[in-house]
Every structure is written in structure tokens, then in C-alpha cells.
MARVO-433783 format. One record per residue: residue in one letter; x, y, z of N, C-alpha, C in turn. Coordinates in pm, whole numbers, plus 50000, padded with zeros to 5 digits. Example, Ala and Ser with C-alpha at 12.3 -4.5 7.8 and 13.67 -1.06 7.14 Angstrom:
# MARVO-433783
a513194943150780512304955050780513204967050780/s512854977550708513674989450714512905000350787/
***
This chain:
# MARVO-433783
m548235800747880549135790247832549355779547939/r549555784248063549795774748171548615765348189/r547405771148173546205763048188546165751848083/w546585755147961546585745147853547605734147880/i548755738047937549775728047972549245718348076/v548545723848176547965715348281546935705848221/l546085711348131545055703048068545665691947983/l546735695147909547395685247825548045674347910/c548645678448020549255668648111548205659348169/t547065665248208545965657348264545435647448160/l545285652148035544805643647927545775632247901/f547085635247903548105624947880548025614047986/l547885618148112547805608448220546555600048208/t545455606248172544195599048159544265588548049/l544825592447933544895583247819545845571647847/n546845573747933547835563547960547625556648094/a546465558848155546215553148287545785538548279/e546195530748375545735517048392545265515548536/s544395505948558543915503148692544465489648737/f545155489548849545835477548898545175472149024/r545115459049032544735452649156546015450949239/v546005455949362547225457349440547195448149562/y548315441149583548455431849696549695435249777/t549555434049907550695435349995550505425750111/e551495425050198551435415850312551805423350439/y551825416150548552255421750676553785421250681/n554415432650663555865433450668556265447550712/p555995450850840556325464150889557845466150894/p558315478450882557545491050872557145494550729/f557395485550634557135488650493555655488150459/n554975477450501553555475850470552895466950575/y551715471150620550985463650722549565469250731/k548735462550807547355467050825547235474450958/n546685486650954546555494451078545305490351156/a545065497351268543945493951355542595495251286/e542525503551182541275505351107541145495150994/g542125486350982542055475950880542535480350743/k543195491950736543685497050607545205495450597/a545675494250474547105492850450547845505550488/e548995503950551549775515250598551255511650589/g552125521650594553555519350592554245527350484/s555575527750490556335536050397556135531950251/s556035518950224555855514450086554455517350034/v553465517150124552085520550086552035535050041/w552625543950121552645558150084553355559949950/l554465552949930555245554549809554465550149685/l553745538949694552935534349581551825544349549/q551165549249651550085558749629550605571549563/e551765576149605552365588149548552795585649403/l553355573949378553805570249244552635569449147/f551545563149190550365562149104549725575749081/l549715583949183549125597349169549865605449063/k551185604549064551995612648973552005607048831/t551675594448813551695588548678550305585548626/g549265588448705547905586848657547345572848665/q548065563648733547535550048747546535549748864/t545675539848865544695538748972544705524649031/i544115523749149544005510949221542565506249215/v542345493949174540985488549162540235490349294/d539065496849286538225499449403538915507749510/g540085513549477540825521449575541315513349693/q541395500049676541655491049788542985483749770/i543905485749866545135477849870544855465549956/n544975453849898544615441349966545785436050049/v545625435950180546635430250269546285415550288/v547095406850228546785392550223548025384450260/p547855371550288549045362950307549945363550184/w551235363050208552215364550101551945355049984/s551685342450013551515332349908550375336049814/r549265341249870548135344849787548485356349693/g549045367049749549405378449665550435374749560/y551395366549597552455362249506551865355149384/h550955345849408550385338149298549385346249216/e548675355649281547765364349206548525372449102/v549675377849142550445386349051551195377948947/l551545365848981552135356848882551145353748769/e549875352448805548895346648712547995356848643/h547865368948698546865378248645547485391548603/a547075396248486547555409048435547005420548519/r547685432148507547315444448578547225442248728/t548265436048782548385433848926549785438048971/v549895440949099551205444549156551265439749300/l552445435349341552695430349476553855438149536/f553755441349665554875447949733554795444849884/s555905446749957557255449549907557935436149880/a558445434249760558985421349719560495422049704/a561185412149760562625411249742562925406849599/r563775414249533564145410949395565315401049398/t564995388549376566005378049381566235372149242/q567325364949229567645358549101566545348749061/e565985341749161564955331849132563675338249078/r563405350649118562165357349079562345366848961/e563565369248919563865380048825562975379848701/a562815368348640562055367448515560545366448535/s560115365348659558695363048687557875375848698/f558555387248715557845399848737558505411048658/a557805422348651558385434848602558615443648724/w559825449148739560245454848867560295470148863/v559795476148972559905490648991560525492949128/g561655499849131562325502049258563795505349237/p564595504049343564235498549474563455508449561/i562745502849660561925511149749562315509349896/g563295500849923563725498550060564715487150065/k565135483750185566115473150207565535462950304/l565635450150268565095439350350566215430650403/r566175427850535567095418250595566315405450623/i566675394750556566025381850577566915373350666/g566335368050772567155360250865566335350650948/v567015344151038566405334351129566625339451271/i565535340151349565665344251489565175333051580/a565645333551705565265323551805565425329751943/k564915322852044565145327252182566615324652219/k567225334352285568615332852326568815320852416/e567855318552504568005307752600568005293852537/r567545293052411567505279952344568845276252280/h569735285952262571055283452202570925275452072/v570095280451983569785273151860570975272851765/n571305260851718572275258851611571485255251486/l571415264351391570535262551276570875249951199/q572135247551175572515235951093572165222751162/a572115222751295571745210451367570285206651343/l569475216351300568065213551275567825207551137/r568835208051050568645203950912568595188750896/g567435183750853567305169750816567385159750928/h567315164251055567455154751165566195153551251/n565135160851212563875160551287564075164251434/l565075172551460565315176851597564485189051634/g563965195851537563165207751562562595212851433/k561875223751442561225229551325561525244451316/i561635249151192561815263251164560495268551109/g559945278551172558695284451124558965293051002/t558185290950896558325298750773556945302950722/v556945311750624555725315850555555795310250413/h554695304250367554645298050235555225307150126/d556155301550047556685308149927557455321149956/s557865323050079558585335350115560045334350070/g560705345950067562115346250032562955338250131/a562555338350259563295330850360563275315850330/e562115310750288562025296650251562965293450135/q562945301850033563785299449916565265299049953/l565675308050041567075308650082567465296350165/l566585292050254566885280150333566945267650247/l566085266750148566115255350056567445254949980/k567965266549945569255267049876570395262849968/e570175264250100571195260250197571135245350230/g570215238250165570145223850185569015219150274/f568205228450324567045224450403565955219250308/t565015211750362563895206750283562595211550346/l561495209850275560195214250328559855206850457/e560395194850475560135187250598560775193750720/d561755202450697562385209550808561555221450855/f560525224950779559765237150807558405234050870/d557965243450954556565244450993556025256150911/r555225253250809554805263450713553405268550747/f553225281850735551915287650758551805300150671/s550615306050671550365317150579550695330850636/n550895332050767551225345150821552235344250934/i552995354950951554115355051045553635356151189/d552475362251214551965363451351551855349851419/s551285340351348551115326951402552445320451434/q553425322151346554725315951366555465321951486/l555355334951503556015341351617555325337751749/r554025335651743553315331151864553825317251906/k554015308551809554565295251839555985296251894/l556765305751842558125307651893558095312252038/r557195321652069557065326452207556665315252301/e555825306152252555315295152334556195282752328/d557385283952269558355272952258557825261152179/r556965263852081556475253251992557265252951861/l558185262451845559125262551734560505265951789/d561525261051720562895264151762563355277651707/a562875281051589563305293451524562255297451421/v562355309951374561465314951269562305322451167/a562015320351039562745326950930561795336450856/f562215349050846561385359150780562185372150777/s561525383150747562155396350758562495399050904/v563765401550931564215403651069563515415651131/d563445426651057562835438751112561345436851140/a560655429551053559235426951075559025418151198/m559885408251216559745399251332559975406751462/f561015414851469561285422351591560185432851616/y559685438951511558585448551523557365441851584/t557035429951535555855422651581556025417851725/l557195412751757557445408151894557305419651993/q557875431051958557785442652046556355447452061/a555595447151951554195451551954553325442652042/t553745430152061552985420852146553515420452288/g554405429852322554885431052460556085422752495/c556735416652397557915408352424559155417152442/s560065412552527561355419152540562275414352429/l562755423552348563625419552237564955414152284/d565315417252410566565411852465566535396752477/a565335390952474565215376352488565435369052356/y565595376452246565705370252114567005374352046/e567445366051952568665368951880568535364851734/i569385370951651569475366751511570435354951505/v569905343351472570735331351461571635332351339/t571065336651229571835338851107571105348851018/l571875356950950571325366250851571525359750715/l570425356150650570495348650525570835357450405/r570265369350402570515378150287569945391950315/e570575401750253570005415250247569595417650102/n568365421850083567845423949948567215437749935/d567325443449814566525455249784565085451049764/l564175459549809562735457049793562205464949674/y561205459049608560635464949486559115463449485/f558485471049395557125468249352557235457849241/a556585446449256556645435649157555335435649078/f555395439848951554235440148863554165427148783/h552965423748737552835412148648553825413748532/k554445402848492555575403348399555205409148262/d553925408848224553515413848093553065428448096/t553295435348207552965449548213553785457048108/d553155466848044553795474547938555175479647982/p556245475747911557595480247949557745495447953/a557025502447865557095517147866556535522747996/l555485516448047554915520848174555885517848288/i556485506148287557455502548392558605512448393/e559075516348275560165526248266559715539648322/r558485543848289557965556648339557805556448490/l557335545248542557195543948686558555544548755/n559555538148697560895538448756561475552448753/q561295559548642561815573148633561095582548732/t559785580748746559025589048841559445585848985/l559695573249011560135569249146561455576049183/k562345577349087563635583849115563445598349157/a562425604749103562145618649140561535619649280/i560725609349315560095609249448561085605049555/r561915594949520562855589049617564245588849554/p564925600349554566235601649486567235591349541/
***
């Protein structure tokens, strides 16, 4: 009898399986590319476990670590795709189907302590530039605070922006606070030399699926996630 139950469960998963193209970005400790060039981090493990338990698969078995803007637009435009770890914001709510939460994100602005950066003094006066990543949550939050795209030095990855900050080519950088400090420490910087100028928001992180993903599957994924991560 037990064997038949196992077979029926396997058949159910197979019949209800979908294959997703998966995108993530550099945002440690949740998701990043390791020395072997493969995706790693707590959210990577969680997605793999979630798919294993629900019978879903990843196209070519490959999690694509790409610039945020690319992954964001791929999942906006193409069915059977998923992006993580994504902050679930009011602006994005209707654009995706959400599975989570899977973690907590602190979005903020950091700078060198010795620069004594006043964030509001940078707004609209061409006195300096804030490094951002295209289409990131940090950009959206700063725009809501009255900043414009002209106030930003925009690029596709955070490594480049932090390098400019270290070299005093930017006044500040806006992104995930934990990812920025992780990256600075990994490159040999003393974290004592940097400070959080302002904390813009704390957000729950989610797996963001294409908005037309089957609602029944999204519900099953959410229920399975609760069992994995109570």
C-alpha cells in the first residue's frame, strides 16, 4: 500500500510540474554567485527545496545570476519565469505572483564616515551623485523621496558602484545594506569606515513569479514554503 501511495504522489507531481526559467542577482547572503560561478545563498537553497517538494523544475537546471534590471524585465515579460529575492512593494504588487516571505531586506544609503554625507543636500543640486542599480527598490524609494534620475549614477551591478564609493567617485550608494557591507568586507575594506546615512525601508523578500502563473500553483508553493520555513 505504501508503495502505491508513493507512486501516486510521484504521478501527481509529474502531471502538475512546470519548468521555470529562474533569475537572481548578487544580493548576499540571500543569493550570489560562488567561486565556481554557480548560484548560492539561503534563498537559492530554499527555491531548490521548494521545487523539489512540489515537482517543479528549473530550465536546464540553471539559475541565472544576472543584473537586477535584466531579470526584472524577463519575469515581467515572459511566462514560466521567477525572480528572487525580490522586495514585495506596493509599486510591484500587481506585477508579479508572490511566494514568501523568504527573508528580510534592509534598503538604505551608505557612505564613508569621513565624508559626512547629508543625503538631502545631494538632491537636485548637482553637488554629488548617489550610486544606484537600474530599476532597484532603492531607486524607487529615492524617487518617492523627491530625487530624480539626474541625481543618480546608475549601473547594472553593485560591485561597480561600491568600487566607485571606495575610490571617492561617488558620495553614497543606495542598495541592500547587508549586501553592501558583505561586499565591502569581502574586498578587504574596514566596515568601521562606512556608515548608514539613512535606512529607506525594511521589506519582506519573496520569490516573484510571472503574474500569469497558475494561482493554484502559487497557493501550493506558498503552503509548501510554510512547511519548509515555518
